[in-house]
N, C-alpha and C positions, 0 to 999 in steps of 0.2 A: 203631398207634404205640403205645410206653406212655406208660401213664397220666398219671404223675408228669412225664415229659419234654414231650408235649402241652401239658399246664397251664401250666407254666413258659415254654414257646413262643409260647403264646399269651400271658403275660403279656410276655415278654419282648417279641414284635410291638406290644402294644396300647402301651409304652412308647417302641418306634421311632413309630410312630402317632402318638402324643403329640408327640416331638421334630424330626416330620418337619413335621408342622404349624406347631408351633413355629417351625421353619428357614423355610421359604416364608413366613410372615408375618414374618418379619424383614427392616427395610428394607437395600436395596441399594443402594451409593453411589453406584453406575454401570450405570444400566440396571436390569430386573429379574431378581428371584431365579429360577431355574430348575435343574432337575436337569442335572447336566453332566457323568456318567459312572456306572458301577459296575465293581465290580472282585467275586473275589472268588478266592483259593485253598482248597484242597485239600489237606490234607497226612496222609500216615501213613505209618507203618515198614513195612506190607505190600510197599508201591514205593520201599523203600526196600532193608534189610537183609532184610525178610521176616520180620520177629518182629513178637510183640505185645507189648510194651513201654515202662517209661517215658515219653518222650512220645510216646504211641502214635498218634495222632489227633486232630487238628483241622479246624477251617471256620473260616476271617478273610472277612469280607464287606463293602465299605464301600460308599455310597451319595453323590455329592457334588453340593450344590447355590451355586449359585453366576453374579455373570453371566457374560456370555458369556466364553468363556474367549480366550484369546490366546497362549498359545504358550507362555505363563510365569504364576510365581502373582503376584497381586498385589500389594501393597505396603502394603496395610492389612490390620490383625490382623481378626478376624470377617467378611470377606468369601468368604471360600472355607470353606466350612465341609463336612466328611465327617463321617458319621453310620456309626459300626460299629457289626458285633455279630458277635459268634468265640464261638465251641462247640471246646470241648477236651476229650480224657477223656487222662488219665495215671495210669499204673498202673502195678504191682509187677512185678518178673521173669517171674512165675507165675502167671497172673492164680487159676490154681484152687490153689495151693500156694505160699503165697511165703514167701521165706526170711524168716529173721531176719531184722532189722536193713533188708531192702528198703523203699523208700518206699511209703507207703500209696498208697492207689488214693485221687485227688481226678475227682470232674465238675468245671466252672465255664460257664458263660456268662454276658456280657458286655455291655453296652449301652453306647457312651458318644459324645460330639460334640468333635469337635476342628477347630482352624483350622489352614489353609497359608497362609501370607504368605513375601516374603521381604523383606531390607534390602541394599540394595548390592551385593545378589548372592548375601549370605548368606540360605538358606531354614529358615521356622523351622515346628515341626507342635504344636502347645498340644494340651491338651484333659484330658479326663478322661472314666474307664469309673468302670461298676458292677460288679461281679464280684463275680456270681451264685454259690455255692461248696453242695457236701453232695449228700446223698440228693434235697433237693426239686429239684436238675437232672435229675431224670430220666437222668445220662446213664450212668451203669450198667444201667440197664434196656435204655440204648435201644441200648447196645453188643451188652450180652446178644440182643437181636432180629435184631439184624445176623449175630451169631455165629453164630444157631440158622439162619438163611439161607445166609451165606454159608463157614462154618465158621470154626473156633475155639472154644479155651477157653471155656468158662463164666465167672461170679465168681461164686466159692463164701461163702456164708455168711460166712467169716471174714476173705475179701478186702473184701468190705461192710457187716459188723457194723465193721471198723477203718478206715475210711473217714474222711478229711476231712467235717468235717461243716458244718452249716448255717451257711449266713453271709452275708451283705453287704461288699463290702471297695468304698470308694471306694477309687478309683487315679487319679493323678495323671501324665500321661506330658509329658514334651519331648524333641524332638527339633531339632539343629542340625546342617544339612549345605551344605557348601561345591561348590558341582557345578564343576571344571576341566576342563576341553580340552583334550584330548591330541592334534588336530588331527581332521578332519572327521569321523570314525566313534568314534572311543574318546573317550572321558569318564570319570573320577575322581570318585566321592565320600567324600570324609571325613567323617566325622558323631562325632558323643557324642549320648549319647543319657539322659536318666533317668527312674526307676520308682520311685511311692513308694506303696504301697497293698497289694496283696494280694502281690505283691512286691515287694521297694526293691533298686533297685539304680544305678550307674553304669556306664557301657559306651561303648567306642567304639573306633570299625572303618572300613572304608572298604567302597565300591562300587566293581567297576569293569567296562565295558558297552561292543560294540563293535558297530558293527551301526546302522540307520536305526532301528528299534525302540525306544521310550522320549525318542527326540527329541520334544522340544515335547509331552512329554507328563504328566499327574500319575501320579507310581509312589506307592505305598503299602507301609508296611512290615508284616510279615507281623510278629507276637510269636513265635510259636514258634521258626521257622527263621532271622530276620532278610531275608527274599527281599522283594526289591521287587514289587508287582506292578500292573497296567496299572488304571486307572480311568479316565481321559480321552487316548484314544487317536485316534492320527491312523487315517488313510486310507491303501490303498493296499498293495500287496506290499513283504514286505522279513523282514529277522532282526533277533533282535538276538542276542548271548554276554552271560552278563554270572556276575562273581567277586564273592564278597565275604568278609571274614573277621570278626569284633570279639572282643572280650574282655571279659569285665563282673566288675565286683565286686559281691557280691550280699550283702548287712548281712541282707534279712530277708527269710524268703519262709513265706506260709501252707501252702504245700504241700507244707514241708520242715520240722515245727514243732521247735523245739528244745528245749520243754518235752519230748519224746515222746525227747530223747538222739540225732536227726537233727543229723548236724554239715555245715557246708555247706561245696563246696570253698573253696579259695583264689580259688578264679578260675573263670569257667563261659566255654568259648571255643564259638565258630562257625565251620566253614568252610565256602561253599555255591558252588554251580557250577550252572546254568540255561540253556535256549535258548529262545526265543522264533521264533515260526514266525505270518505272516500271507501269507495269499492274496490277489489281487486280488477275488474272489468276496464275500473279508468272515471269511473261517474263519479261526478263531487258534488256536491253541494253543500253550500252555508246560508245559517240563515242568523242574522242577529237584532236587537231588539238596543234602541238608545234613550232616555229619558233625558232631554234636552228643556237644562234651565229657561229662566225668562232674561231676554238678550236687551229689552228696555223696558222705560220704568211703565210704559202706558199697557204691555202686553199681560192679557188679563189670566194668565196660567202658565206652566210649561206644558210640553207637549213627549208624545211618546212616536220615536219613528222606527220602520222595521226596514232592516238592510236585507237583502237577497242576491245571490250567483247558485244559477244552477247548469253543470255542463254533462251533458250526457254521451257518450261515446259509442262508436257506434260500428 
């Protein structure tokens, strides 16, 4: 594994370990605090439109602690806590020959702590992340390493030298959602989201789901696609179909610095769909597609990315 990526990954996991110890040490108001679930989602445009550009790849992962899960969020802030660890590579359209005005390369690793609770049926997710950017993350080295084995363009020196620099960006995140039942198996969840930090934005959208998967579970939102991935899961076989979309106004982005002449689009749009499958043996599968609108005025076109999670139980 490339040295810089391994070094920051070790530092990130040390921070995760510290936060994990802090979480388990926090008092739980009803019952002992325990790990309740784990979720992750891998996203890449190779399994979407087959290209290697812009929001090219990411991994979202979460571990959740709290008192015994009852199938619904607690009504107290801080009882149910999520530890997030995310990795992302953002790239120009051509890694080895970026066009003038295309976005700069950016590697990002984030570690965060978030609380989930509800008040009178309205769901809240509140917390913050530390987002590490730049060559210190080693994301560029790791992407080159993967391309050497799987195929793909190398990151040339021009792209590497022009990438977003080393920084640590504290980022606050808040989401408010309201689940609405539309019969036995259909659910609509309008939501609003606010972020302030590495990117500062306000977003409004909705998720529509059908099927047993997702009912009585804790679903967490992937920051790149907006897909909600499973962390606390129910047992038994089933399927779930999901559709969603949102639109955001972005006031500021460290990934598209205005002092370098990048002009943000008036709005940022995402449309997504996906399928969950779970067997009686506990095997789980998810595949989703997300259409991402343009993020800056010079972006040549929209893109399509794929997301996957596979769990096989033996």
